C-alpha positions as CSV (number, residue, x, y, z in Angstrom):
1,X,0.3,0.0,-0.5
2,X,1.6,3.5,-0.8
3,X,0.0,7.2,-0.3
4,X,0.6,9.5,-3.4
5,X,-0.8,13.6,-1.8
6,X,-1.6,16.5,-3.3
7,X,-0.8,19.1,-0.9
8,X,-1.3,22.7,-1.3
9,X,-2.9,23.0,-4.3
10,X,-4.3,26.6,-4.8
11,X,-7.4,27.4,-6.9
12,X,-9.7,30.8,-7.0
13,X,-12.9,29.8,-7.1
14,X,-16.6,31.1,-6.5
15,X,-17.8,28.6,-3.9
16,X,-20.2,30.0,-1.2
17,X,-23.7,30.8,-0.4
18,X,-23.1,34.5,-0.1
19,X,-23.8,36.3,-3.4
20,X,-21.0,37.9,-3.3
21,X,-18.7,34.9,-3.2
22,X,-20.2,33.8,-6.1
23,X,-19.3,36.9,-7.8
24,X,-16.3,38.1,-6.3
25,X,-14.3,34.7,-5.4
26,X,-12.1,33.6,-3.2
27,X,-8.6,31.6,-2.5
28,X,-8.5,28.3,-1.5
29,X,-6.6,25.7,-0.7
30,X,-7.5,21.8,-1.4
31,X,-5.0,18.5,0.1
32,X,-5.9,16.0,-1.4
33,X,-4.4,12.0,-0.6
34,X,-4.9,8.9,-2.5
35,X,-3.7,5.3,-1.0
36,X,-3.7,2.4,-3.6
37,X,-1.3,-0.9,-3.4
38,X,2.0,1.1,-6.0
39,X,4.1,-2.2,-5.7
40,X,3.7,-2.7,-9.2
41,X,4.7,0.6,-10.0
42,X,7.6,0.3,-7.1
43,X,9.1,-2.2,-9.2
44,X,8.4,-1.1,-12.9
45,X,9.5,2.2,-12.8
46,X,6.2,3.2,-15.7
47,X,3.8,5.7,-15.3
48,X,0.8,3.5,-16.4
49,X,1.6,1.2,-13.3
50,X,0.5,3.7,-10.8
51,X,-1.4,7.0,-9.7
52,X,-0.8,9.5,-12.2
53,X,-0.8,12.6,-10.4
54,X,-1.5,15.3,-13.1
55,X,-4.8,13.4,-13.6
56,X,-5.5,13.5,-9.8
57,X,-4.9,17.2,-10.0
58,X,-6.9,17.6,-13.3
59,X,-9.5,15.8,-11.4
60,X,-9.8,18.7,-8.3
61,X,-9.2,21.2,-10.7
62,X,-12.1,20.3,-13.1
63,X,-14.5,20.2,-9.7
64,X,-13.3,23.2,-7.8
65,X,-14.0,25.3,-11.4
66,X,-17.6,24.5,-10.5
67,X,-19.6,27.1,-8.3
68,X,-21.1,25.5,-5.4
69,X,-22.6,26.9,-2.2
70,X,-21.0,24.3,-0.1
71,X,-17.8,23.2,0.5
72,X,-19.1,19.4,1.3
73,X,-21.1,19.2,-1.9
74,X,-17.5,20.2,-3.9
75,X,-15.7,17.8,-1.8
76,X,-18.4,14.9,-2.9
77,X,-17.8,15.8,-6.2
78,X,-14.2,15.6,-6.4
79,X,-14.0,12.1,-4.3
80,X,-16.5,10.8,-7.2
81,X,-14.2,12.2,-9.8
82,X,-11.4,10.2,-8.4
83,X,-13.0,7.5,-7.6
84,X,-14.3,7.2,-10.9
85,X,-11.0,8.3,-13.2
86,X,-9.0,5.4,-10.4
87,X,-11.0,2.4,-9.4
88,X,-7.5,1.0,-7.6
89,X,-7.8,3.4,-5.0
90,X,-8.6,2.1,-1.6
91,X,-8.9,5.2,0.4
92,X,-9.1,8.9,-0.1
93,X,-8.6,11.9,2.1
94,X,-9.3,15.4,0.9
95,X,-9.3,18.7,2.7
96,X,-10.3,22.1,1.2
97,X,-9.9,25.3,2.9
98,X,-11.6,28.3,2.0
99,X,-9.1,31.3,2.7
100,X,-10.3,34.7,4.6
101,X,-13.7,33.8,4.5
102,X,-16.1,36.6,4.7
103,X,-17.0,36.0,8.9
104,X,-17.2,39.6,10.0
105,X,-13.9,39.1,11.9
106,X,-10.4,38.2,11.1
107,X,-10.4,34.4,10.3
108,X,-7.5,32.5,8.4
109,X,-9.5,30.1,6.8
110,X,-12.4,27.5,7.4
111,X,-11.9,24.0,6.0
112,X,-14.3,21.0,5.5
113,X,-12.5,17.5,5.7
114,X,-13.7,14.4,4.8
115,X,-12.7,10.7,4.4
116,X,-13.8,7.8,1.9
117,X,-12.6,4.2,2.4
118,X,-13.6,1.4,-0.4
């Protein structure tokens, strides 16, 4: 079993319940961790024997581009895209952070974290 981590992916997206958030947008940070049996790629040194992290990034990027009210909804779409695109994945951990959310006070970020296990 091995883990591939994509940490600190930055996106400027339009997620939020407030109308202004869906118009102005804000910065998001996404961390994705996927686990699978990567023993074949450990020996073969071939890209087609592993989980291509460029493709994993593209799954996240595509879903982050779709406007949503809730981070939970964005996360569900990302989990589904990764599961459908990479059936060998046994476990997914995902964290989406909204930077400087409009909370009426100073706050670094709010986050939604979820996990899927086969």
